[in-house]
VEXDREN-2710 file (C-alpha; in Angstrom, 1 decimal):
% VEXDREN-2710
k/r/px/py/pz
1/MET/8.8/38.5/25.1
2/GLY/8.0/40.3/28.1
3/ARG/6.8/38.7/31.4
4/MET/4.5/35.8/31.1
5/GLY/1.1/37.3/31.7
6/ASP/1.9/40.8/30.5
7/VAL/-1.3/42.3/29.4
8/LEU/-2.0/45.3/26.8
9/ALA/-5.4/46.5/27.4
10/GLY/-7.4/48.3/24.3
11/ILE/-10.4/49.3/23.0
12/HIS/-12.6/46.0/22.5
13/SER/-9.6/43.7/22.9
14/ALA/-6.7/42.8/25.1
15/TRP/-3.6/41.0/24.3
16/GLU/-2.1/38.9/27.2
17/PHE/1.6/38.2/26.2
18/GLU/2.8/34.6/27.1
19/ALA/6.1/32.8/26.2
20/ASP/5.5/31.5/23.0
21/SER/2.2/33.3/21.9
22/VAL/-0.2/36.2/22.4
23/LEU/-3.6/35.4/23.8
24/ILE/-6.0/38.0/22.2
25/ARG/-9.2/38.4/24.4
26/PHE/-12.2/40.0/23.0
27/GLU/-14.7/42.3/24.8
28/ARG/-18.4/41.1/24.6
29/GLY/-19.8/45.0/24.8
30/ILE/-22.7/46.5/22.8
31/ARG/-20.3/48.2/20.6
32/THR/-18.1/45.4/20.0
33/PRO/-18.1/44.1/16.6
34/LYS/-20.2/40.8/16.7
35/LEU/-17.6/39.0/15.0
36/PHE/-15.5/39.4/18.2
37/HIS/-18.4/38.1/20.2
38/VAL/-18.1/34.8/18.4
39/LEU/-14.4/34.5/18.3
40/GLY/-14.3/35.1/22.2
41/GLU/-10.5/34.4/22.1
42/ARG/-7.5/33.4/20.0
43/ARG/-4.0/32.2/20.8
44/VAL/-1.6/33.3/18.2
45/PRO/1.9/31.7/18.1
46/TYR/4.7/34.3/17.5
47/GLU/5.5/32.0/14.6
48/ALA/2.3/32.8/12.9
49/LEU/3.1/36.3/12.7
50/SER/5.0/38.2/9.9
51/SER/5.1/41.9/10.8
52/VAL/4.0/44.2/13.5
53/GLU/3.5/48.3/13.0
54/LEU/2.2/51.0/15.4
55/ALA/0.2/53.6/13.4
56/PRO/-2.1/56.4/14.3
57/GLY/-5.8/55.5/14.8
58/GLY/-8.7/56.2/12.7
59/LYS/-10.6/58.3/15.3
60/ARG/-8.5/61.3/17.1
61/GLY/-6.5/60.3/20.1
62/THR/-5.8/56.9/19.5
63/VAL/-3.1/54.7/18.0
64/VAL/-3.4/51.2/16.6
65/LEU/-1.1/48.2/17.2
66/ARG/-1.5/45.6/14.1
67/ALA/0.3/42.6/13.6
68/GLU/0.3/40.8/10.3
69/PRO/-0.1/37.2/10.4
70/ARG/1.8/35.0/7.9
71/THR/0.2/33.9/4.8
72/GLY/-1.6/30.5/5.4
73/ALA/-1.0/30.7/9.1
74/ASP/-4.4/31.7/10.2
75/PRO/-7.7/29.9/8.4
76/LEU/-9.9/33.0/9.5
77/ILE/-7.6/35.4/7.8
78/GLU/-7.1/33.2/4.7
79/ALA/-11.0/32.6/4.2
80/ALA/-11.5/36.4/4.4
81/ALA/-9.1/37.1/1.5
82/GLY/-8.7/40.7/2.4
83/GLN/-12.5/41.5/2.8
84/LEU/-12.7/42.4/6.4
85/LYS/-13.3/45.9/7.6
86/ASP/-10.7/47.5/9.8
87/GLY/-13.0/47.4/12.8
88/CYS/-13.3/43.5/12.7
89/ASP/-9.8/43.0/12.1
90/PRO/-8.9/40.5/15.1
91/TYR/-5.1/41.6/14.6
92/ARG/-5.7/45.2/15.3
93/LEU/-5.4/46.6/18.8
94/VAL/-6.9/50.2/19.5
95/LEU/-5.6/52.0/22.2
96/PRO/-5.8/55.6/23.7
97/ALA/-2.8/57.9/22.3
98/GLU/-1.9/58.1/25.9
99/ARG/-0.5/54.3/25.8
100/GLU/1.3/54.9/22.5
101/THR/4.9/54.8/24.5
102/LEU/3.7/51.2/26.0
103/ALA/2.5/50.1/22.8
104/ASP/5.8/50.9/21.0
105/TYR/7.7/48.9/23.7
106/TYR/5.6/45.8/23.1
107/ALA/5.7/46.4/19.0
108/THR/9.4/46.0/19.6
109/GLU/9.2/42.8/22.0
110/LEU/6.8/41.5/19.2
111/ARG/9.3/42.2/16.5
112/ALA/12.2/40.5/18.5
113/VAL/10.5/37.4/18.7
114/LEU/9.3/36.8/14.9
115/GLY/10.7/33.5/13.8
116/ALA/13.3/33.2/10.8
117/ASP/10.6/32.6/8.4
118/ALA/8.2/35.2/9.4
119/ASP/8.5/36.2/5.7
120/LYS/7.4/33.2/4.3
121/PRO/4.1/31.4/3.8
122/ALA/3.1/29.1/6.8
123/GLU/3.4/25.2/5.8
124/HIS/0.1/24.9/7.6
125/HIS/-2.4/26.7/9.9
126/LEU/-0.7/27.7/13.0
127/VAL/-4.1/29.4/14.6
128/ALA/-7.3/27.4/15.2
129/ALA/-10.2/28.2/13.5
130/PRO/-13.5/28.7/15.5
131/ALA/-14.5/25.3/16.4
132/PRO/-17.5/23.7/14.9
133/PRO/-20.6/22.9/14.8
134/HIS/-21.7/26.0/13.0
135/SER/-24.9/26.8/11.0
136/PHE/-26.4/29.8/9.4
137/LYS/-29.2/30.8/7.2
138/ALA/-28.5/32.1/3.7
139/TYR/-31.0/33.4/1.3
140/ASP/-31.4/30.2/-0.5
141/GLY/-30.9/27.7/2.0
142/LYS/-29.5/26.8/5.6
143/ALA/-25.6/25.8/5.6
144/SER/-24.5/23.7/8.5
145/PHE/-21.0/21.9/9.5
146/ASP/-20.5/19.3/11.9
147/GLY/-16.7/19.2/11.7
148/SER/-16.5/16.6/8.8
149/THR/-19.4/17.3/6.7
150/VAL/-20.7/20.6/4.9
151/PHE/-24.6/20.4/4.6
152/PHE/-26.6/22.7/2.4
153/ARG/-30.5/22.4/2.5
154/TRP/-32.6/24.5/0.2
155/PHE/-35.3/27.2/1.0
156/TRP/-38.2/27.1/-1.4
157/THR/-38.5/30.7/-1.3
158/GLY/-35.0/31.3/-2.5
159/ALA/-33.1/28.3/-4.1
160/SER/-32.8/28.3/-8.0
161/SER/-34.4/25.4/-10.1
162/SER/-31.2/23.8/-10.4
163/LYS/-30.5/23.7/-6.7
164/TRP/-34.2/22.4/-6.3
165/LYS/-33.2/19.6/-9.1
166/ALA/-29.9/18.8/-7.6
167/GLY/-31.5/18.3/-4.0
168/ASP/-29.9/19.1/-0.6
169/GLN/-26.2/18.5/-0.4
170/SER/-23.5/17.0/1.7
171/PHE/-19.9/17.3/1.3
172/PRO/-17.6/15.5/3.2
173/VAL/-14.4/17.6/3.8
174/SER/-12.3/14.8/2.6
175/GLU/-13.9/15.4/-0.9
176/LEU/-13.4/19.2/-0.9
177/GLU/-10.4/21.2/-2.1
178/ASP/-11.0/24.6/-1.2
179/VAL/-13.7/27.0/0.2
180/GLU/-14.7/30.5/-1.1
181/TRP/-16.2/33.1/1.1
182/ARG/-17.2/36.6/-0.5
183/SER/-18.3/38.9/2.1
184/PRO/-22.2/39.6/2.7
185/GLU/-21.2/43.5/2.7
186/ILE/-20.5/43.2/-1.0
187/ALA/-22.1/42.6/-4.1
188/SER/-22.6/38.9/-5.1
189/GLY/-21.7/37.6/-1.7
190/HIS/-21.7/33.8/-0.8
191/LEU/-20.1/30.8/0.3
192/ARG/-18.9/28.2/-1.9
193/VAL/-17.2/24.6/-1.5
194/THR/-14.8/23.5/-4.5
195/PRO/-15.3/19.5/-4.9
196/ARG/-11.8/17.7/-5.8
197/GLY/-12.1/17.9/-9.7
198/GLY/-13.7/21.2/-9.9
199/ARG/-17.4/21.9/-10.9
200/PRO/-19.4/21.5/-14.2
201/PRO/-18.9/24.6/-16.3
202/GLU/-23.2/25.0/-15.5
203/TYR/-22.3/25.9/-12.1
204/ARG/-20.2/28.8/-12.6
205/GLU/-22.7/31.1/-11.1
206/PRO/-23.0/30.7/-7.3
207/ASP/-26.8/31.0/-7.4
208/LYS/-27.0/27.9/-9.8
209/ASP/-24.3/26.0/-8.1
210/PRO/-25.5/23.2/-5.6
211/ALA/-22.0/23.5/-3.8
212/SER/-23.1/27.2/-2.9
213/VAL/-25.3/29.2/-0.9
214/VAL/-25.9/33.0/-1.6
215/PHE/-26.2/36.0/0.7
216/GLY/-28.6/38.5/1.0
217/ILE/-29.5/41.4/3.0
218/GLY/-29.6/39.9/6.5
219/TYR/-28.6/36.7/5.5
220/GLY/-25.2/35.0/6.0
221/LEU/-24.1/37.8/8.2
222/VAL/-20.1/38.0/8.5
223/HIS/-19.9/37.1/12.3
224/GLU/-22.0/34.0/10.9
225/SER/-20.6/33.0/7.8
226/LEU/-16.8/33.8/8.0
227/PRO/-16.2/31.6/11.2
228/PHE/-18.1/28.7/9.3
229/ALA/-15.7/29.3/6.3
230/ALA/-12.5/29.2/8.4
231/SER/-13.9/26.2/10.3
232/VAL/-14.6/24.3/7.0
233/LEU/-11.0/25.5/5.4
234/GLU/-8.9/24.2/8.4
235/ALA/-10.9/20.8/8.0
236/VAL/-10.2/20.7/4.3
237/ARG/-6.6/21.6/4.8
238/ALA/-6.0/19.0/7.5
239/ALA/-7.6/16.5/5.3
240/GLN/-5.1/17.0/2.4
241/PRO/-1.9/14.7/1.8
242/ALA/0.8/16.4/3.8
243/PRO/3.7/17.5/1.3
244/LEU/7.0/15.7/1.3
245/PRO/9.4/17.4/3.8
246/GLU/12.3/19.2/2.1
247/THR/15.9/18.4/3.3
248/SER/17.3/21.1/5.5
249/PRO/20.6/22.5/4.9
250/PRO/23.1/22.3/8.0
251/SER/23.3/25.1/10.2
252/ARG/26.0/27.7/9.8
253/GLN/27.5/30.1/12.2
254/SER/27.4/33.8/11.2
255/ARG/30.7/35.7/11.0
256/SER/31.1/36.8/14.4
257/GLY/31.1/32.8/15.5
258/ARG/27.5/33.0/17.0
259/SER/24.9/30.7/16.0
260/ALA/22.3/32.0/13.4
261/GLY/19.5/31.9/15.9
262/ARG/21.5/33.7/18.8
263/ALA/20.6/37.1/19.7
264/ASP/22.2/40.2/18.5
265/PRO/23.8/42.5/21.4
266/ALA/23.1/45.4/19.4
267/ASP/19.4/44.6/19.4
268/ILE/19.7/43.7/23.1
269/ALA/21.1/46.9/23.8
270/GLU/18.5/48.8/22.1
271/ARG/15.6/47.2/23.8
272/ILE/16.9/47.6/27.4
273/ARG/17.5/51.3/26.3
274/HIS/14.0/51.2/25.2
275/LEU/12.9/49.5/28.5
276/GLY/14.8/52.4/30.6
277/GLU/12.8/55.2/28.9
278/LEU/9.4/53.2/29.8
279/HIS/11.2/52.9/33.5
280/GLU/11.9/56.8/33.7
281/ALA/8.2/57.5/32.0
282/GLY/6.7/55.5/35.1
283/LEU/5.4/52.9/32.8
284/VAL/7.3/50.1/34.3
285/THR/8.0/49.7/38.1
286/GLU/11.6/49.2/39.3
287/ASP/10.9/45.4/40.0
288/GLU/9.8/44.9/36.4
289/PHE/12.6/46.7/34.7
290/ALA/15.1/45.0/37.0
291/LYS/13.2/41.5/36.1
292/LYS/13.0/42.4/32.0
293/LYS/16.7/43.7/31.8
294/ALA/17.8/40.4/33.6
295/ASP/15.7/38.3/31.1
296/LEU/17.1/40.5/28.1
297/LEU/20.8/40.0/29.2
298/SER/20.2/36.1/29.5
299/GLU/19.7/36.1/26.0
300/LEU/23.3/37.0/25.0
END
């Protein structure tokens, strides 16, 4: 995957390509989504990705390079459950249209390093969640997480009678089986933890459930509550018993006699051709072209 340290800079973030991962660094500008401020930077192993695409951007004169994480690879994306707006998607790099050729080159390179299991759910998280501690104010209480226990402290101005009756709550992650996040930007937004064994039927609604805090206008904002949910989810998954390993079948040779993990010569040739186009367009120097071509040929 490119030379170690190659950087593709876009709007609000930049991707630095390394030997086994891409380091996504987020800007802290005034117009940068606050979620990106909180994330700071994220290291995404190539094995955590399932696909890569390049498409026209939502605004005229832009293109978008987007990587899709494997199901279950990233606790932030797992907790978000498809509720993030495009502008807050950490796997979306927006670039000026004049950089489309270079973006296409990196998209091709990324596709070439996707793992054999790219289309399968990850067996465990491969991308780290934002580190605890976390806390935020919801409409009916304050939620906090120290890395091992989730705490809910109720506000007398917003908490329901059932929550007051139950009292302030604490939930060790070892006693939880899941976390549910509903964006504050949609109706009935809330964060709820699921104790092992489920919850009583009278706690079906989040506003009555002492294992839940509900959001409201100005409460539990995405950049506060989603990293919280992701961090708790990561801890809950880590505390769950590991599944029994499956017996792997013996490795087999391909029809051509090459091992299954060996690079395809036709693919290498296509990547060298693509690299040559970038060189002719002046986007890659002579030294970079020679170095990368040698790297590609070494994969044969």
